N, C-alpha and C positions, 0 to 999 in steps of 0.2 A: 736231506733232510728223510725217512723212512716214509716213505707211499703208503697215504690211508686216507682211505678214500670209499664214499659212497657214494655207489649207479644208481641210478634216479629211469626213467622214463615219459614222456608227457601220452603215453597213453601204459598200455598190456599189449604181450607180442607181437615187442616194438625189437625187441634182439640184444634187451639186460645181458639176457643169464652165457651168452654168445659173448659178447664185450666181455666182459665178466668173469667170461675162463680167461679170453685171452691177457687181460691185467693182469692178474693173477698167477695166471703160468709165466710171463715174462717176468717180473718180476721175483716169482718163487714167494708168492705171498701166502699168507692165510684171505679161506674167504670165511662169509657169514653169507647164509640168510636166513632171521631171528623170527621171521614167521614163512612155511610155507604152508599153502593154501591152495587147498586139488592137490593127490596122490596116484593120478591114474595115468600110466606112462612114465612116471617116474617123475625126483624131489629136482626141483635145477640143483639140488650139492651137487643130486649121483651127473646129476648133464657139467655139471660147472670139471667133477672133479676126471671124466673122459674128456672130456675136447681142451682143460688143458695138459696131459699124457699123462697125470700125475705126479704135477709140478704144485698144481694149489695143497696148500694143505687145511684142508678140509673144516669148519669144527661142525659140530651138532648144532642142529637148527634150535632156540628156544619154546617153537611152541609149533605143532606139524598137521591143520589142520583137516580133513574132507577134503572136505566142496573146491571145489574151484571156483571163490567169488570171493567179495572182497574183504579181506581179513577179518574183521569183526561183524559182520553177517555170517562168516564161515567158525567164525567162535562163537556165536551163538548159535546156531544148531547141530556142533561140536556139545554145546555147554560146558564151552568154556570160558573163561576170566582170561582176560589178557591185560595183567601187571605190569604197569611199568618198570618197575626195577626188575623183572625177568628179562630184562632189552636192555642191559646195560652195553654197554658194550663189550667186546671181548680182555681181559688183562694183556699191559707191555705194549710195547713201542714199536711190534714187529709190522713189519709190513700189512696190511691190513686190505680186502678189500668187503666190504657189506652190500648186497643190493635186497634194496628195496622190496614193494610188491604196491606193481600198478605204474597209477604215478604219482605225483609233489601230491597228489591232496587226497589221495585213497588213504582213511577208514582207517585205524589198525586198533582200535575201540570205540564207543562209542562216543569220546570225547580224544577221543589223541588219532590226529591226521600226521602224511607221514610227514610230513613236511614240517613241525612241529620237536618232531621224536628227530627228525633231521637235528635240528637249532638244540635239541638237548643234547644229542652225543658232537655235537659241534667241529664238522671234521666235514672235510671241501664233499662240494656233491660233481661230479661229472653224470652232465645228464646226455640222454640218449635220442634222437630223434629219428625216424621214418626220414626220405625223403618224396616221398610221396606227396597229395595233393589234400590241405589242407597242417601240414606241417608249422608251416611258419607262424601262425595260430598256436597251435598246439606251442608249439617251443617259446616264442616271449609269455602268450602267458606261464605258461610254468618257470623261467626263468624272472617274472615278477614275483609268484608269489613263494622263489625263495629266497629272491635279496629284500620284501619287503618283509621276517624276518630274520634278517645277519646272515643271511646264511651266504660265505664262502660259492661264489659258483665255479669249479676250476675250467670248466670249457666246458666242448660239444662233440659228442661224435656221432655222425651221418651216421645210415643202417641201408643200403642197398642201391639205387643205382645212381646213377651224377647227373642233380638235380637244382646244374648250380646257379640259376636266375633265382632260387628257394634259397639256397646253403646264406647265397652270398645273402640274403632281404636278414635273413635272420641272425650272420653275421653282426656289419653291418647293427638290423636295429633293436638289436639286440647289447650289445657293445659287449660281444661273446668272446672268448679262445675257437676259434676251428683248428681240434683235438684231430679232424681225419674224418676215414669213414670207408667204415668195412663196405668190401659189395657180399652179394650172396656168395656164398662158393656151394663147388657142387661137384667132388663132395666138401660134405661140410667133418671134420676130421682132423685131427690136433695136427697133425705136421700140415694141416691148406694153412688152419685154423693163424698157428705159429707164422707162416710167411708172408699169410694179408699181414698181419699181427704189425710183425715189423718190416713193410713194405709198405704200410696207411698210414700209421698213427702216430705221430707229435710223440712218440717216448720222449723228449728232449724237453718240453712241454710237462713236463708229469716227475 
C-alpha cells in the first residue's frame, strides 16, 4: 500500500516537523503543511526540505499566516478566511505526509477543529508525543479525541529521552502501537536524522 499519513502531536513543539521530515525523506514522499501559522525563523516546509536532504517533495501550503498562534486566530489577525475547499488533500495516491498544526483539537477555523479535518481527509494518523512529564495524560486524551471521530490511529512516536514507564502506560492504556522513539539529535542534520530514523523507527509497521 502507498504510505499516506497525517502527522499530529499531543501539543505544539513536540517534534512533529522533525518526525515528518524523517518520514517523508525515508519514503521519498510528498510533504504538505496545509496551514503555516508563524513565519519568523522559516516555515515547517523549509525545515522539512532541509532535514529530508531534498528527498521529500515539498508541496506549497494552502495558507501561510504571519502570527505564531492557533490557525483560526492567525487567520483572524491576517484577515484571511480558511476555506475547507482549499484544504482538500493533494490529488493522487503517491506517498504523502500531511503535518497538522499544534495538537489534535487546535482550531483551523472558528468551526473546524484539527481532528474534524483529519476525519474529513480520511487518512490514518501518527501521533507524536514527548517523553517528559504529562505525556500520559496528553497522549491518552489525544487518542480518545481521534478515535471518537473514527480516525484510524496508526501508532505513536515518542520524542526525547527514554521514559519506559510513561511509554508503556500510553501503549497499554491507549491500546496503540509503539512506532518508536527518536532521541534528541545534536547536531540535527539530514544525515543524523536519517540514521536515527532507520535505527529507532518501526518502518515495518508503516
